[in-house]
N, C-alpha and C positions, 0 to 999 in steps of 0.2 A: 183858965184848966187848960193843961196842955197834954193833948193825945198823940200817939204813938201814930206814925206813919206805916202803912202794910204795903209792905213789897209787892208787885207783880210783874210779869212780864207783858214785856209790848208786845203788841200782834205780829211784829218781826219775829220775834222770839220765837212765840206758840207755834208760827209754821215753822218752823227748823227745826224746832222739838220735835214734834209731831210726823216729819220727814224724814229723822234720824231715825224713831224709832219703827217706823215701816219699814227701814231699809232694814233694820238689822234682824226684823221679824222674818221679812221674804227669804232673805240669806241665810238663817237655819231652816228654814222650809226646805230649801233647796239643797241644801245638804243631808237633808234626812231623809230626802223622796228617791238622789242619787244612791246613796248608801245603801239603802234596800233594795233596790235595782239591781246591782252590782250582786249584792249578796245572793239575790235569788236568780240571777244567771250564772253562778258558780253554782247552786244548788242545784241548777238542772241542764247543766254542760253535758253537752253527745256522751257516750258512754260507749268504749267499743268491748265491754264484755265478752268475751268468746263462749262463752255457754247462752247469750240473746240468740233469737233465733235471725236465720239470715234475713228477714222480711225487717225485723228492727233494725238490724245493721243497714240494711239498702236505703231504709224509711231514713235512717237518721242524714243521710245525705241527698236527698231527693230534693231535683232542683223545683225552683216554680215551674209552673206547666208551659210559660213563655220560654223556659231554658232548656226543654227536655231533648234529649236526644237518641236515637235506636240504637244498642249496644250490642253488637251482633260476636257473640263468642264463637269461633273458630266454626261458624257456620259455610256452609258449601254451597248454599242456595238462598238467598237474603230475598224476603219479600220484597216483591214485584210492587203490589198494591201498594205504596205510602210513599209521602212525601215529607217524611221527616229525616234530616239529615242523620247520614250514617256514620258512627264512627267505630273501625274494628279496635279491640284492644286485645292482649292476651288472654288464655284462659286462666279464670281464678285458681289460684294455686293453695295448697293448706294452710300456709302463711296467713292467707285474708281471712280465715276462718277461727286462727288462733292454734293454740300446740295440743288445746285439746282435743281439735278436730282433728288434728293428724296424728296423734297416740291413738285413737279409737277409730281408724277407718279401717277398715277389714282389710286383712292381705297388708297392711305395711309395712308389716316387720317383714313380710316373707319377701325375699329375693327373684324377682320372675326369672323362669326357668328358663336355660339357652334354647334359642328354636331350632328344633331337628326336623329338617325336610323328611317327608313322607310324599311316596307319590300312591296318586290312583293310578292301577296298574293297566287294569281291564274289568268292562260294565256290561253286563247281561241286561237288555231290559223286557224277558218275559219272550216266552217262546208259544206254538200253537196251541200249546197242553197247556200252557196255562199261564196266563201274565203275571202271576204271581211267582211263577220260576224266575227268579232274579237275584243278581248280587251285584256287590261292591269289592272287588280285588286292589289292595293297598300292598305298594312295595316299600323297602325297606332298602336306599343306596347308601347309606352309612356304614362306617367298620364300627359300629356299636348297636346294641340291642336300644329299642324305646318303648318307654310303659306308655302306653293309649291310655291310661285311668285319665277320665274326664275331660277327654277331647269328644268331639262332634261332629256326626255327620249331615248335612241340610240337602234342602233341594228346592228349586223355585220352577213353577212351571213358568211355561210361556208368555203369559200376561205378568209373570215377574212377582205372584205370590209365593212365600214363603213360608218352608214347614220345614221341621224335624223328622229325620229317618231314626237317627241312634242320638238321643239326648246323651248330655255331658254325665247325669247324672246312674246312666245303663251303660256308657261306656267303659269297659273295661278289658285290659288283655294285655300282650309284652309281643310285639315284634322284634325276631333276632334281625341281626345285620346280616343284610345282604335275603333278608326272608321276605313272604308274604303273608297277609293277615286278610279274611274273607270275612266278609260282612254280608249274610242275606235275607231273605225274607222268611220270616220264622217256620210257616210252611214244609220250605225246604233246606234249612239248617243241617240236618243230619242225612240228606239226598250227596247237599255239598263240603260236607263238614265243616260249616263253617265257624267262626270264632264268635260271635255274634250276630245278632239277628238287629232286624228295623225295632222300633221302643214300643210297637203297637202290631198286631196281625193286620191293621185298617192302614197302615201305611204301604204306600209302592211307590215305583219308578217309571216313569214312559220314555220315549226313544228323545224327545224335546226337552227334558227337564236338564237344567246345569244339578251338577252333582258339587258341593261345595266340603270340604274336610276340614275341620278348625282344629287347633290343638286347646290342650288346658288351659293355656294365657288367652284363647281367642281369638290367636292370629291366624289367618288366612294359610293353609300349608301347601290345596292343592286345589284345583277347579276344572270340571269337564262340563262342555257343552258340545252337543251334535245340534245340526240339524237348524231349524228355527230357535233353539236355546234362548232364552233373555240375557245369560251373560256365556264368556268362552275366554279361554284366554286364545289372544292373537286372533285366528281364524275357525269357526266352529267346524268341528270334525264333522264326515260323514252320516248321516243317518243309517244304522244297519236294519234291516228286513226281520225278523221275527225270527228269532232259534239263534240268530249271530249276535256277535257278541262284539265290541270295539274293545282293543289294546294297543299297547305300546308296541311301535316297530322292533322297540331295543327296549330292556327295562331299564337301562338306565337313563333315555333318551329324554330329557324335558328340555325344548327349548323355548317353551312358554307360548307354544303355539300348539294347539288341540289339532286341528289339520295336518298340521307337518308330522307330528307325535304319534298321531293315533291310525289306526290302519280297521275298517271291518273285517273281523276274523271269526273262525269255529272256535265255538266254545271250549275254553282252557282254564277253569279255575284251579289255581296253584293256592293252596291251603298248609299249615303243619300237619304232616303224616303222624298218626297216635299209632304205635303199634302195642301190643300185648304182651308183655315179659311174662311166659307161663314159666311153671320151675319145668328147667329142662335143664340136661347137659350140655345141649347147642344155644347157649341163649342167640336172639336174634341182634343184639347188642352187644359190644363188649363195656361194661358197665365198671371195672375196675378202678378203684379198690372199692368198688360198693355191693359185693355179692349180696347183701340182705334182700337185696328185691326179687334176687332169684331164687332165695330161700323160701320167703313168704308162701302161701300155703293158697294165697287166695293173688287174683293176677293184680297187676300194677299198670297204670298207663302213663306212658313216658311222649311227650308232645315234642315232636321234631318237626324242625323245617326239612323241606324237600331236597336232593343235592340241585344243582343250578349249572344250567350252561353258559360260561362266561364268554368264551371268545370260538368262532369257527372262523378255520382258512382250507380251503380248495386250493388243489393243483395250481401250484407257479408257473411259471414261463420258461418253458425246458425240463418241466420236471414237472409229470401230470400226476404222480403220487404222493405228492407234498402236502396230506392233507393231515387234518387233526382237528380234534375238540376237546376243548380246555373247561374241565369241570370243576364244582368247590361243593363243600362239606360244611355249610354256615353254621352247625350244630357244634355245642359245646363238649358233646361225646361225639365216640366215632359210629360212625353209619356203613350198616351193611347193605352192600347193595342188590343183596340176594333175589328181590323181585321187580328190580331196574331194570331199562333195555335202551339202547339210543337206537334210534330209527332215522332215515332219511324219507324222505316224500318228491316225487318228483312236478313239477310245476304243471307240465301238459296233461298227464293224465291221474295224475293225484294220487297213485299207487303209494305203499310205505313197503320200505325194505330195511329188514335190520341190519344194523350195523356191528352191531355187539351187546347181546343178553348176560349178565352176569347169574343167571339162575342156578346154575352148575359149579361156580367160580368158589363157594367153601370160604373157606379163609383169606384167599387170596382178593377178597368182594372186599374187606375191612377197610374204609378209610377212615384213619385219623380226623380227630374233631380238628373245623379251623383249617383243613388243609384243601388242595388244587390236587387233582388227577386227570390226569390224560385220555381220549381213544387217539389210536395213532395208526396211519396205514402201514403195513408192516415193511414196506420197500420204501419207508422215508427214514432213512439212516443216520441221517443228519440230525435229527429229531430226536429219536431216540436213542442219538449218543448222548444229545442235550440233557434229557430227563435225567440218566441214568450218572450222568457228570452231578448233576443236581441233587440227587436222589428221591427225586419225586415220583409216584406210582404212576404207573401207564400201562395200559389195554391193546392191543394191537390185533388186528385181522386185515383181511385183505381187499376191506371194503373201501369205496370213494368214494368223493362228492366233489359234485359240480356248481359252478354259480345261481344253476336255475334250482337247485334242491333247498328245501326244509329240510330243518334239524329239529328234532325233538329228543325229551329224554323224560321217558314215561316209567311211572309204579304202577303195579300192577296192572297197566294198560291204561292207567288214566293219565293223560298230557298233566305234566309239573313244571315242563319249563320249555323253549323252543325260542329258534331264532329263524325268521323268514318263511316261516310255516305257513 
């Protein structure tokens, strides 16, 4: 009987077969695992979705604790007590936060307004009668009017504590070219004829406060500090005694030095003059071609800025009568000088003397809008001829001025402009 012989692998063959199978299985396992990990990585990659919160964006790039550095964005005073290495980087821009942030940023679509310089021209810090009998006077040195809406007036105490006087929400009004704007404590707004008042009756100022004026874009327009004030331009100005004010030596003088620009002076608030136009055949102002104001049965109020002294000249060498005072009507309408007078004051005695009163000049005292006019010594023929040739209005008396005189323009006996007073 013949039996069939069963074939089988030898020992070495079995080992080779098992090894090959194991390697094949291991290779398939590695391929499967690595491919899944890669897909998982793709699905969890960092997202810079502009709508995501800033903390998530920054967290996506957070380094390990051992790699952290301190980042300072435009910091003036970096923290002193830190051993973390410091890296200065530029401020974040809207591009970092995504297009949607730039589009939704408040005011992003509005162009920043051009800067208009407005000066603090006089400050009264109170009187013996009342600590709240106080004001801040502003002057517009520009050749254009300035809208003061959303401006802000603030103060700092000697210790540097900051607070508001007139908030941006409550600041409103217009200051005319070469004109003034008065801000006072609300209790004295009527007395001074102020354009606006402190935002609250509880607010006040003192002689060692720093006074700041900011425009509607938050830019510093002017700063005044006296005595031991926390801030000032250059050097602080002298501290006035009660009832005295500090005012600029000249209305346009601004050397960015409070000590050099301001002097202690008599109180002389200058504000827009308000005249009531009553039905009359002789109106106070020429408002042509708008006679309807005069036809109304009720009085109308027209706000005008007072006439201003622009230049004073006293006797030249060899010609003691070469005196004149150059003045200006900053309004957009004609100005009647009926209740104005020009006076001088002697430094030694303080006595005042009238140079010219326009009370009885009638129509001759009407000054055109935005026009200059002069007072001239009647013996100063050279200047008189010059003004006649130029067609500029002038008025003459025999009065004289010396270098020790102060000169002031008064409206209804209240000083509205002065030089060297």
